[in-house]
N, C-alpha and C positions, 0 to 999 in steps of 0.2 A: 662494400663494393669498391673496386679500384677506381681512382679518379681518372677522368678523361682528359683534363687539361688544367694547367695551373690557375687559370682565371676562375675555375669553379671551386677552389679551395676556400674554406671558411677562414676568417681573419686569424684565429689562433694558430691554425696550420700554416698559414703564410708566414707568420712571425718565426715559427720553428724552422720553416724551410730556408729562409734567408740566413739564419744563424747556423745552419747545419753544415757539415763538411762536404755534403753532396752538391753544394751550390756551384762549385767550379765545373763539376761534371755536367750538371744541367745547363750551365751557361754555354759550354762547348756544344752540347747537343742542340741547344736552341739556335746557335749560329748555323749549324748544319741543316736543321729543319727549315730555317728561314730561306736557305738556298734552294732546298728541294721544293718548298712551297711555291717558289716563283717559277718552277719548271712547268711547261705545258704538259697536258696529259700524255701526248705522244712521246715526249722526251723521257717521261718516267718509265716507258715500257719498251724502248728500242735498244738495240745492241749496236755499238759503234764498230765499224770495220777496221781491220788493220791497214794502215797506210803510212806513208812517210810524212804526211802533213802533221804539223804540231798541234793545231787547234781544230778539232772536228766536233760538230754537234749534230743532233738529229733534226730532221725536218718533218713537216706534216705529211709528206709523201713517202709512203713505205718503200724502202730500198734505196733512198737517196739521202745524202748527208752534205752538210755545209762545212767547207774548210775556210778558215779566216786567219788573218794576220793577228799578231799580238794585240794590236790596238783596235781590232774589230772589223777592219775592212775585209770584204769578201774576196776570196781567192778562186775557189772552184766549187762546183757541185760534183760530188763523187758518188759512185755507186757502191753496192754492197761488197764489192771486191777491192775497194779502196782506190779505184781508178777514176781519174778526172774525166767527166763527160761534158761539162760546160765550163768555159773560162768566164769567170765573173769579175776579173780584175779591173774592168773598165767601169764598174759601178761603185758608187760610194756606200750603198747599202742594199740588201735584199731582205725580204720578209719570208724567212724559212718556215714560219708557222702559219703562213697564209697561201701556201702552194695548193691550188685547187683547179679542177678542170684542165689539168695539164699545163697550167701557166704559172710562172713565178713573178711576183711583183718585184720591180727593181727601181732604184732611185739613182739619178745622175744629175748633178748640177741643180739639186733641189726640184727636180721634175720627176714624174712618175710614169712608168710604162710597164709592159709585161713581155716576158720572153717565154718561149716554149721549152720543153725539156731537152731540146737539141741546141738551145742557145740563140735561136732566131727571134728577133724583136717582131712579134706579131701585133703588138700594140705599141706604137712609137712612144718614146720617153718625152712627152710633151704636156702631160697633165699636171695639175697643181697638187701639192701635198694637201691631204684632207684636213689635217690638224684636228682630228676628232679624238675623243677620249680613248677610243679603241686603237688609235695609231694613225699613221700617215697614209694608209692605203687600205682598200677593201680587197677581199679575195673574190675570185670568180664564184658566182652563185647562179646555177641553172643557165650557164652560158651568157650571163649578163654581168656587167661590172658597173658599179657606182663610181663615178669619177667627177672631178671638178676641172673647169677650164675658165680662166679669167675670173676666178672666184665664185663661179656658178656651178651648181649641181646639174648633172645629166646622166644618162645611161647609155653605154655602148655595148656591143656584143664582142665576142672573142675575135672577130675579124676587124674590129675597130670601126664598125658602122654605127652611126648615132641612132639610137632607138628612142630615147626621150631627149628632146632638144634641151640644150643648156639654157637655164632661166634663172634670173635673179629672184623670181617669185618663189622658187623652191628653196625652202629652208632645211629640208632633210628628206632622205629617201631610205627606207629599209631595204635590206637585201631581199632578193626574190625567194619566196617559199611557196611551193604548191602552184607555181605559175603566176603568182601575183606579187606586187610590192606595194607597200603603203607609202604614200607621199604626202608631205606637208607643204602645200602650195597656197600662197596668199592667205596664210593663217587658217586654212581649211584642210581637213583630212580627206583624202580620196585614195582610190586603189587603181593601179595600172596593171594591164596584162603584159605579156612578154613582147607584144608589138608596140607597147607604149600607149595603148588605147585605154580610156577610162572604163572600169568595170565595177560591179557591185561589191559591197563589203562582204568578204567571204565568211566573216564571223556573224553576219546578221541573218535575219529571217527572210530577206528579200529573195534570195536564191531559191529557197524552198517554195515560197509562195508563187513566184513567177514560173518556176518549173511545173508546179502543180496546175497552174492556170493554163499554161501552154499545152500540157498533156490533155486536159479536158477539152480545150478548143480543137485540138487536132482530132480527137476522138469524135467530137460532134460533127466536124466537117467531113470526115471520111466515112462515118457510120460504122467503123470497125473498132471493136474493143481492143484496148491496149493489153497485150499479153504480158509485157514486161514493164516495170517502172522506168520512168525516164531518169537517166543518170543525172545526178545533181552535183555541181562543182562545189566542193566544200574545202575550206582551208583546214587542214588537219595537222595534228602534232606528230612527233616521231614515236616509233614503237621500239621497245627493247628487243634485241635479237642476239642469239648466241651462235658462235661458230668456233670450232676447235678449242672449246673450253674457255673462250673469251667472249665478253659481251660488248655490243655496240648498239647502234640505233639505225633503223631503216624507215623509209616513208611507206605510204600505203601501196606503192607499186613494188615494194621489197627492194628498192634501191638503197644501197648503203650510203647514209648521210653522215654518220659518225663512226669511224673505224672500230674494229673489234680489238680494243686495247685494255679492257677492264675486267677485273676479277668478279665484280658484282655490280649491278645497277638497279636503280629504282625507275619507275615510269616518270615521264615529265609531268610536272604539276606546277601551275602558275609560271610557266616558262623556264623552269629549272628542273634538272634531274640529278639526284644523288648518284655518284659513281665511286667505286672503291678500287684502289690499287694497293695490294698488300693488305695491311691492317688499317689503312686510313681512308676516310671518305672526303670527297670534295663535291662541288656542284658545277655542272655544265649548263650553258645556255643552249637554245635551239640551234645556234650557229656553231656549236662545238667548242666554244671558248670556255676555258676554265675560269669561272668568275669568282668562285670561292675555293681557295686552295685545299689540297689534301692535308688536313690537320685534325680530323675528328675520328677517333677510334670508336669502335662499337662495343667496347668492353663494358660500358655503362648501360647498355641496352638490354633489357630483359626480353627473352625470346618470345614470349606470348603477350607482351605489353604493346600498347598503341597509344596514339594521341589523336583525339577527335576521330577515331575510327581508321586512322592512317598509320602505317608502320613508320619506323624511324627514317630520317633523311628524306622525307617527303614534305614539301611545303603545302600548308593549308592556312588560309587567312593571313598570309605574309610571314608565317613562322614555320620552322622545321624542328621537330623534336630530335635531339642528338644524344640524349642519355639522361641518367638520373644522378642526383647528388647523394651523398651519404645518408642524408635524412629522408631519402625517397622522393624528394621533389624533382619534377621534371625540369630539364634545362633545354631551352630552345635557342635558335639563332634567327636573325632577320636576313633579308636578302643581300645584305652587305657583309654577312658573316659575323656580325656582332652578337655577343652573348646576351640574351634577354630571357625574362621569365616566360614560361609557357602560359601562365594564367593571365 
């Protein structure tokens, strides 16, 4: 069976590889692959328009593209016809991969703000750089934005109204999903709704129990049997969805959360979903971020085989099966994308 990746080769094969005449070719291909691996999922599937701009790249917003100078400074946001629609020259950097909710994150004089697709600053450039591992800014999530001011986390809406007051006691806030956000405040985990009020853990059993209790109480007081079950607010994951031959992910209300950009996808498991573009698989987070790049071919996967009852490219117990070695042993990766044994 054809090998999936150099790291899976036995030692004798590795020695032969480094001494073979194919080394230079593989080295060149490796450099090219390294570039592609760093591309976001949307960049791997979009088509650049014709324009007079020298440096143009894709953005996370379909139909819009970023023109930059040779040294990386933003010039303009252009449309699918190559025409400039927003002048970006007054900003030192923008986050083209975090355009969401119709807003573009921008940076000027080491401060953060947001402009709309017409170029108007709807959130003034007054907030701190986040300095997180995911970057200096967050994207809009359910009309809410996680920002920092004077070194403290808070939450604003897209009209720049403060929803969660800035506090030194908050060490981290997750993006909103399903109408709630998890916050680490004073070393304790709690959940906030979109109005900034504390709510119950959407992953716990409290919601089910309280809803059931409330339903029984209402029935007893009114003397009328409930004909329909009470709706329970649950924190759910995203579901695969296909459109025009491409796959993406939607929430329970069928709202598109991750665009239709992929040739094949697996369901989310343990917070990650395997996605394929062309012949290679990578893994997305629930936020749509490509956390494990496209570098795993499915050529080593047997059609009817599985790992712990799951197909390839699905995480279970912190491991995802990605193919078999020549000797038939399964090879897995961890959530960092490192090769590990499946056993």
